[in-house]
N, C-alpha and C positions, 0 to 999 in steps of 0.2 A: 504494500500500500504506500502510495506516495502522497505528499502534501502539496502537490503541484496545483496551481490554480486551474479550475475547470475539470479536475479529475473527478470521475464518477465514483460515488460511494459503492461499496460492495453490494452485490445483489442479495436480496433477502433469501433466507433458506427455504422458504415455502411461499405459498400464494399470499398475496396481500389481503389482510382481513377486510371484510365488508364494513362499511361505516355503520355505526349504531346510534348516532345522534342525528336528529332532523336538521335539515338545512335551515338557515335563518329565514324569517318571514319576508325580509326584503328581497331575498333571492326568489322566493315564490312570486312576489309581487312583480318583479322585473320580468321574469320568464312568462308569467301569465299575461302581462300587459303586451309583451312583444308578440306572443302567439295571437292574441286578439287583434292587434294592429295588423299583422301580416295576413290574417284570415279575412279581414274586412276591407283593406285599403283598395284593392283593385275594383271591387264592386262599388264601393263608395265613390271612387273617382269617376267611374262610368256614369253613375247616377248624378254626379255633380256636387257632391259633398266635399267641402274643403278638407285637406289632409290634416289641418290643425284640429278640426272638430273630431276627426277619427282618432287622432292621437290623444286628445283629452278624454274622449269616451273610453278609449282603450285603457288609459291609466286608472280611471275610476272603476270600470268593470273589472280590471285586473286586480284591483285592491279587494273587491268582493270575492273574486275567484281565489285569490291568494289565501284567504282565511280557510277556505274549504280544502285546498290542496295542502296547506300546512298541517291541518288536522289529520288528513290522510297520511301524511309523511310521519307525523308523531305516532299514529297508531301502527304504522308499518315498522317503525324502528323499535317500538315497545315489543311488538311480536317477534322481531328478530332477536332482541336481547333475551326474551323469554325462552328462546330455543326453538 
């Protein structure tokens, strides 16, 4: 093993363990908002809705959806920890 800059650490002996903690709520909010935005932007632009309106609605609805996906993540991680 060398201490040279940029040297890779040694490979783990086994598979990397799965995560057991839920991702932060902000991550769920950002991902859900991005999915909503991408799912609606093309249709909204064809209809004539401003993309700013689509962005704002995506952020608001993404916040609502984030609470649901966060709770699902919490339940999944609790189940994973339980075995």
